[in-house]
C-alpha atoms as one frame of an Amber mdcrd trajectory, in Angstrom:
protein
 -13.239 -24.860 -10.171 -11.605 -21.449 -10.240  -8.300 -20.018 -11.427  -5.701
 -19.110  -8.805  -2.041 -18.341  -8.436  -0.724 -20.936  -6.011   2.636 -20.746
  -4.259   4.367 -23.942  -3.204   7.852 -24.629  -1.917  10.341 -27.224  -3.071
  13.772 -27.442  -1.460  13.272 -23.902  -0.085  12.543 -22.578  -3.583   9.241
 -20.808  -4.213   7.219 -22.093  -7.155   4.337 -19.977  -8.481   1.766 -21.838
 -10.587  -1.349 -20.475 -12.249  -4.074 -23.065 -12.679  -7.485 -24.400 -11.639
  -8.327 -25.192  -8.031 -11.328 -26.947  -6.577 -13.435 -24.806  -4.271 -13.032
 -27.491  -1.608  -9.414 -26.376  -1.234 -10.410 -22.929  -0.012  -9.644 -22.401
   3.678 -12.334 -22.188   6.340 -14.179 -18.884   6.632 -17.567 -17.222   7.010
 -17.774 -15.588   3.588 -16.931 -16.737   0.078 -16.141 -13.871  -2.279 -16.178
 -13.959  -6.050 -13.081 -11.847  -6.635 -13.222  -9.363  -9.508  -9.943  -7.517
  -9.018  -6.862  -7.808  -6.858  -3.598  -5.892  -6.989   0.134  -6.485  -7.000
   2.042  -4.969  -4.092   5.686  -4.963  -3.022   4.915  -7.627  -0.428   3.102
  -9.767  -3.017   6.064  -9.531  -5.373   8.438 -10.627  -2.620   6.208 -13.610
  -1.879   5.751 -14.648  -5.521   9.449 -14.424  -6.374  10.622 -15.877  -3.072
  12.917 -12.896  -2.521  11.417 -12.209   0.896  10.320 -14.429   3.790   6.685
 -13.370   3.423   4.843 -16.675   3.191   4.288 -18.394   6.543   1.999 -21.199
   5.344   2.383 -23.512   2.372   0.731 -23.870  -0.059  -0.663 -20.339  -0.290
  -2.558 -18.083  -2.662  -0.788 -14.694  -2.500  -2.421 -11.278  -2.686  -2.927
  -8.905   0.226  -5.893  -7.192  -1.518  -9.173  -8.167  -3.069 -12.403  -6.570
  -4.214 -15.479  -8.387  -5.415 -18.949  -9.598  -4.522 -20.150 -11.907  -1.791
 -21.128 -15.280  -3.223 -22.047 -17.053   0.026 -22.117 -15.999   3.672 -22.894
 -17.751   6.927 -22.747 -14.377   8.685 -25.976 -12.356   8.742 -24.095  -9.080
   8.168 -23.325 -10.066   4.578 -25.530 -11.299   1.767 -24.850 -12.503  -1.782
 -24.158  -9.640  -4.164 -22.684  -7.265  -1.557 -19.681  -5.373  -2.960 -16.738
  -5.733  -0.589 -13.076  -4.894  -0.236 -10.485  -6.650   1.933  -6.982  -5.424
   2.766  -4.429  -7.127   4.990  -5.502  -9.363   7.868  -2.601 -11.685   7.036
  -3.831 -12.454   3.517  -0.933 -13.473   1.322   1.155 -14.318   4.394  -0.641
 -16.671   6.776  -4.004 -16.754   4.993  -4.946 -17.323   1.365  -5.245 -14.049
  -0.502  -6.791 -12.294  -3.449  -4.806 -13.406  -6.525  -7.522 -15.864  -7.435
 -11.079 -15.861  -8.742 -12.450 -16.886  -5.356 -11.507 -16.284  -1.735 -12.925
 -17.409   1.586 -12.403 -15.045   4.495 -13.625 -14.157   7.957 -16.673 -11.894
   7.991 -14.887  -9.403  10.230 -12.323  -8.693   7.520 -14.832  -7.287   5.049
 -15.577  -3.640   4.399 -18.401  -2.405   2.219 -17.089  -0.855  -0.945 -17.542
   2.945  -0.870 -20.205   4.071  -3.343 -17.636   6.320  -5.032 -15.574   3.371
  -6.275 -15.942   0.361  -8.541 -14.162  -2.853  -7.585 -11.438  -2.007 -10.092
 -10.957   1.475  -8.655 -10.832   0.007  -5.155  -7.863  -2.072  -6.224  -6.215
   0.953  -7.831  -6.140   2.129  -4.230  -5.614  -1.211  -2.515  -3.476  -1.704
   0.559  -0.951   0.840  -0.739  -3.496   3.639  -1.000  -5.210   2.656   2.223
  -1.791   2.746   3.933  -1.175   6.210   2.473  -4.470   7.313   4.008  -3.445
   5.928   7.417  -0.195   7.915   7.161  -2.028  11.120   6.305  -4.498  10.520
   9.134  -1.579  10.187  11.567  -0.117  13.524  10.431  -3.501  15.242  10.736
  -4.130  13.805  14.208  -0.727  15.136  15.200  -1.978  18.595  14.302  -0.086
  19.273  11.070  -2.139  21.654   8.965  -1.924  22.993   5.411   0.233  26.094
   5.594   2.584  24.665   8.232   5.215  23.993   5.571   6.423  21.324   3.179
   5.286  17.733   3.617   7.770  15.233   2.222   6.695  12.021   0.524   9.498
   9.540  -0.149   9.263   6.809  -2.765   6.664   9.081  -4.289   6.299   7.339
  -7.659   5.361   4.049  -6.006   1.913   2.919  -4.925   1.831   4.364  -1.407
   3.714   7.465  -2.490   1.477   8.239  -5.465  -1.713   8.100  -3.417  -0.092
  10.042  -0.557   0.930  12.848  -2.936  -2.592  13.084  -4.365  -4.338  12.871
  -0.994  -2.100  15.440   0.709  -2.307  17.889  -2.176  -6.088  17.526  -2.335
  -6.223  18.383   1.374  -4.262  21.571   0.708  -0.759  20.583   1.796   2.372
  21.664  -0.044   3.921  18.363  -1.104   7.558  17.711  -1.925   7.955  14.400
  -3.745  11.219  12.473  -3.507  11.930  10.012  -6.314  14.808   8.258  -7.991
  13.018   8.495 -11.332  13.299  12.052 -12.656  11.261  11.052 -15.714   8.240
  10.833 -13.406   8.324  14.544 -12.494   5.384  15.457 -14.733   3.380  12.510
 -13.390   4.021  13.577  -9.783   3.128  17.186 -10.554  -0.119  15.974 -12.138
  -0.921  14.368  -8.772  -0.322  17.675  -7.025   3.352  17.691  -6.022   4.616
  21.257  -5.671   8.307  20.297  -5.632  10.339  17.304  -6.851  13.684  16.291
  -5.331  16.068  13.501  -6.249  16.121  10.689  -3.721  19.939  10.989  -3.690
  19.477  14.074  -1.504  18.146  11.793   1.235  19.522   8.315   0.635  23.159
   8.756   1.750  24.392   9.024   5.362  23.780  12.534   6.697  24.228  14.706
   9.751  22.177  13.692  12.798  20.571  17.146  12.949  20.012  19.220   9.801
  18.345  22.479   8.808  14.646  22.361   9.627  12.558  21.814   6.503   9.745
  19.282   6.802   6.470  19.990   8.587   5.560  16.346   8.062   6.793  13.251
   6.266   5.257  10.133   4.718   8.150   7.701   4.389   7.959   4.465   2.410
  11.714   3.900   2.209  13.358   3.534   5.634  17.130   3.394   6.213  19.151
   6.594   5.595  16.194   8.245   3.866  14.088   8.022   7.001  17.020   9.085
   9.175  17.616  12.185   7.034  13.925  13.027   6.978  13.889  12.961  10.784
  17.084  15.033  10.966  15.524  17.801   8.821  12.085  17.735  10.437  10.761
  20.932  11.968  10.010  21.562  15.624   7.080  19.413  16.823   6.638  17.824
  13.402   5.777  14.204  12.656   6.927  11.398  10.403   4.672   8.503   9.390
   6.859   5.521   8.464   5.298   2.624   6.577   7.932   1.035   4.327  11.468
  -0.226   3.895  12.220  -0.037   0.180  15.771   1.185   0.914  16.249  -0.977
   3.988  14.935  -1.998   7.384  17.757  -0.280   9.250  17.337   3.126  10.898
  20.776   4.772  11.253  19.594   7.780  13.251  20.131   9.411  16.642  17.769
  10.610  19.353  18.576  14.259  18.553  15.547  15.108  16.366  13.252  13.563
  18.954  14.631  15.129  22.135  15.836  18.467  20.736  12.996  19.260  18.329
  10.151  17.203  19.734   9.780  15.216  16.511   7.369  12.277  16.633   7.836
   9.093  14.612   4.644   7.150  13.916   4.885   3.553  12.778   2.034   2.653
  10.410   0.920  -0.976  10.380  -1.905  -1.472   7.898  -2.458  -5.210   8.388
  -4.278  -5.423  11.719  -6.183  -2.148  11.968  -9.706  -2.109  13.397 -12.526
  -1.688  10.942 -13.591   1.706  12.287 -10.220   3.190  11.348 -10.249   1.327
   8.022 -13.651   2.806   7.201 -12.357   6.272   8.121  -9.382   5.813   5.778
 -11.554   4.655   2.879 -13.998   7.529   3.445 -11.104  10.007   3.298  -9.892
   8.447   0.056 -13.361   8.433  -1.484 -13.721  12.144  -0.757 -10.343  13.274
  -2.085  -9.060  10.748  -4.648 -11.319  10.541  -7.681 -11.678   7.908 -10.357
  -9.829   9.919 -13.006  -6.800  10.140 -10.717  -6.922   6.411 -10.080  -6.814
   5.753 -13.818  -3.734   7.957 -14.083  -1.829   6.288 -11.262  -2.597   2.655
 -12.098  -1.957   0.054 -14.769  -3.920  -3.136 -15.263  -2.632  -6.639 -15.875
  -4.215 -10.064 -16.000  -3.682 -12.741 -13.377  -1.582 -14.580 -15.954   0.919
 -11.677 -15.919   1.354 -11.421 -12.152   4.478 -13.572 -11.902   6.409 -11.705
 -14.593   5.223  -8.320 -13.290   6.491  -9.148  -9.796  10.096  -9.015 -10.979
   9.485  -5.724 -12.777   7.970  -4.253  -9.616  10.875  -5.331  -7.402  13.298
  -3.828  -9.916  11.678  -0.433  -9.294  10.265  -0.127 -12.811   6.577   0.182
 -11.934   4.862   3.539 -11.507   1.938   3.831  -9.142  -0.404   0.897  -8.662
  -0.810  -2.443 -10.453  -4.418  -3.649 -10.671  -4.926  -7.345 -11.399  -7.980
  -8.552 -13.326  -8.257 -12.083 -11.954 -10.525 -13.139 -14.810  -7.855 -12.898
 -17.480
């Protein structure tokens, strides 16, 4: 038996229950992992509260992240005791996820935990931090270099935003952090933000083409914020879009793209090949240290995940939420 957070549905209402499950209920898979830590993400909170149509299979254990040790493997690439991390691959949506003490997954989903990180630190990064790394990699591949100008990070006090600010600043970029929480200015500066702006500067409808300002953008917000970021992007700059905290709409025009050669990259972190995942984790391990991860994360027990989901969706959580599944 193991403890798990199980989501069921009754009359289209989501019910989240923490309790024991028999290992026989785990789905089919090559590798059984003894989970040590998971995390709580925006998508997880939507699933747990039922506020978003995230879950595609019932019943389901939520959690798009996990880190732990291999307990059993039918795949020769993995042996008991191996430290592993898993992000995405439909966990918490179509496949059982990491908010449990055990998980059974496909061998191809596993990555070896970088030596620089413990399982807890890996979940202080989690899908959010790994997504931030994918965004930064997209900007670097585009050719944006430190010294080219300001790089904007929207939703900067959140999980993706916090790691993006730290990673970009560690790479030498001048980071401007946009947030709706002015009380987090000192926190963002401690991560390396050079400038702080109020999200109100970006969140209202704006002109389709604005004064050039941004050499690059990591956007976690969408809607008018993304449209305004594009409108103020410099010639031949790039925007990496990975979230929709403000909305899924994109009330923009083609002007930034055809008049300034701006490129918009969509970042999907769920189904990325393992070579690119390993590259992202290696970049994080080199530039985001353990002390920083302590500063940008809080820890809760699995028993607190349901209550914390509402707090997260209300925009009251700073940085990352690590979940100790053993308490």
